[in-house]
C-alpha positions in Angstrom: -7.7 3.1 -31.6 -7.3 1.3 -28.4 -10.4 -0.3 -27.0 -11.2 0.6 -23.4 -13.0 -1.5 -20.8 -15.1 0.6 -18.4 -16.0 -0.9 -15.1 -18.7 0.3 -12.7 -19.2 -1.0 -9.2 -22.6 -2.6 -8.4 -21.7 -3.1 -4.8 -22.1 -6.9 -4.6 -22.6 -8.7 -1.3 -19.7 -8.4 1.1 -18.3 -11.8 0.6 -17.9 -11.0 -3.1 -16.7 -7.5 -2.7 -13.0 -8.4 -2.7 -13.4 -9.5 -6.3 -15.1 -6.5 -7.9 -12.9 -5.4 -10.8 -10.1 -7.6 -9.6 -10.3 -10.3 -12.3 -10.4 -7.7 -15.0 -7.4 -5.9 -13.6 -5.5 -9.1 -13.1 -6.1 -10.2 -16.7 -4.9 -6.8 -18.0 -1.8 -6.9 -15.8 -0.8 -10.2 -17.5 0.1 -11.5 -14.0 3.3 -9.5 -13.6 4.1 -9.6 -9.9 3.6 -5.9 -9.1 0.4 -5.9 -11.2 -1.0 -8.7 -9.1 -0.6 -6.7 -5.9 -1.8 -3.5 -7.5 -4.9 -5.3 -8.8 -5.8 -6.2 -5.2 -5.1 -2.7 -3.9 -7.1 -1.0 -6.5 -10.1 -3.3 -6.4 -10.3 -2.9 -2.6 -9.8 0.8 -2.9 -12.7 1.1 -5.3 -14.9 -0.8 -2.9 -14.0 1.6 -0.1 -12.0 -1.1 1.8 -8.7 0.8 2.2 -7.4 3.9 4.0 -5.9 5.2 0.8 -7.0 8.6 -0.4 -8.1 9.7 -3.9 -6.0 8.3 -6.8 -4.2 6.1 -4.1 -2.4 9.3 -3.0 -0.6 9.6 -6.3 -2.5 12.5 -7.8 -4.6 12.2 -11.0 -1.8 12.3 -13.5 0.4 9.7 -11.8 -2.5 7.5 -11.2 -3.5 7.6 -14.8 0.1 6.8 -15.8 0.1 3.8 -13.4 -3.2 2.5 -14.9 -1.8 2.8 -18.5 1.4 1.1 -17.5 0.1 -1.8 -15.5 -3.5 -2.1 -16.8 -3.6 -1.1 -20.4 -7.1 -0.7 -21.8 -8.8 -0.4 -18.4 -10.6 2.9 -17.7 -12.1 3.6 -14.3 -15.1 6.0 -14.0 -14.1 9.5 -12.8 -16.8 9.7 -10.0 -15.1 6.8 -8.2 -11.7 8.5 -8.4 -12.9 12.0 -7.5 -15.1 11.0 -4.5 -12.3 9.7 -2.3 -10.7 11.5 0.6 -7.7 13.8 0.0 -4.3 13.3 1.8 -4.1 14.9 5.2 -1.9 18.0 4.8 -1.1 18.1 8.5 0.7 14.8 8.1 2.8 15.9 5.2 6.2 15.7 7.0 5.4 12.2 8.3 4.3 11.2 4.8 7.4 12.6 3.2 9.7 10.9 5.7 8.1 7.5 4.9 8.3 8.1 1.2 12.0 9.0 1.5 12.6 5.8 3.6 10.8 3.6 1.1 12.2 5.2 -2.0 15.8 4.8 -0.7 15.3 1.1 -0.3 13.2 0.3 -3.4 14.7 -2.1 -5.9 12.1 -1.4 -8.6 12.8 0.8 -11.6 11.3 4.2 -12.3 8.3 4.9 -12.2 7.3 1.9 -10.2 9.6 2.8 -7.4 8.0 6.3 -7.0 4.5 4.9 -7.2 4.9 2.2 -4.7 6.8 4.3 -2.2 3.9 6.8 -2.2 1.2 4.2 -2.0 2.8 2.3 0.9 3.5 5.5 2.7 -0.1 6.5 2.4 -1.2 3.2 3.8 1.1 3.8 6.8 -1.1 6.8 7.7 -4.2 4.6 8.2 -5.4 3.2 11.5 -5.5 -0.5 10.9 -2.7 -3.0 10.0 -0.8 -1.9 6.9 -2.1 -4.8 4.8 -5.7 -3.8 5.6 -5.1 -0.1 5.0 -3.6 -0.9 1.6 -6.5 -3.2 0.7 -4.4 -6.3 0.4 -6.1 -9.6 1.4 -3.7 -10.9 4.0 -0.5 -10.0 5.8 1.3 -12.5 3.6 0.4 -10.4 0.6 2.1 -7.4 2.2 5.2 -9.2 3.2 5.6 -10.6 -0.3 5.1 -7.2 -1.8 7.6 -5.5 0.5 10.2 -8.2 -0.1 9.7 -7.8 -3.8 9.8 -4.0 -4.0 11.8 -3.0 -0.9 14.1 -5.9 -0.5 16.9 -4.3 1.6 14.5 -2.7 4.0 12.1 -5.7 4.3 15.0 -8.0 4.9 15.9 -6.1 8.1 12.6 -7.2 9.7 14.1 -10.4 10.9 11.8 -10.7 14.0 8.6 -10.3 12.0 7.7 -7.0 13.6 4.4 -5.5 12.4 5.2 -3.6 9.3 4.0 -0.1 10.3 5.8 -0.4 13.6 8.9 -1.5 11.8 8.9 1.4 9.4 8.4 4.0 12.1 11.2 2.3 14.1 13.5 2.8 11.2 12.6 6.5 11.1 13.2 6.8 14.8 16.6 5.0 14.6 17.6 7.3 11.7 16.7 10.3 13.9 18.4 8.7 16.9 15.1 8.8 18.8 13.9 5.9 20.9 10.2 5.6 21.7 10.7 2.4 23.8 11.2 2.5 27.5 12.1 -1.2 28.0 15.7 -2.3 27.9 14.9 -4.8 25.2 11.8 -6.0 23.2 11.6 -9.2 25.2 11.2 -7.1 28.4 8.7 -4.7 26.9 5.1 -4.9 28.1 4.0 -3.9 24.6 5.8 -6.8 22.9 2.6 -8.5 21.7 1.5 -5.2 20.0 4.7 -5.2 17.9 5.2 -8.9 17.2 3.1 -11.9 16.6 0.2 -12.7 14.3 -2.2 -10.0 13.1 -6.0 -10.6 13.1 
């Protein structure tokens, strides 16, 4: 019978909250690259520090499968999973377009490709920078994750455009829609909103 480690949040002081279950998840993931990023996402999510809905937007069965696959032996208490928000049904078309874009450029095998496409798409529906809405710890974490999992797509972002803006720009270009009024990015008054460092 497989032993199971159950973790319960004690809501530590803010400067320790990023850790939470993170060391336990990281150990269980055996430091495989995707597990490292997922450990950060899940620990932030459990602390309420992401925009991700319940079960990371995967649904209960897929989330349980992800946990078994990447974090064997770790069981999260159900109240934490059930108490999260649900995906916004009014944004379903937007969500599905993002999932399709990400899935089409994912270099991971199944089922990781499906899980990560859905998780990143859900993060895109948040209101902050994507790395924050996913619960990652820095924009560099996000860039590394996207280069690892969605290499062909991430490699197109040669000018370091902010990731959400970049993904939506890809959708607009595919639909032959242009939201920009300036003749080029350099001439656009919103240039600083799309490019440059995120704080």
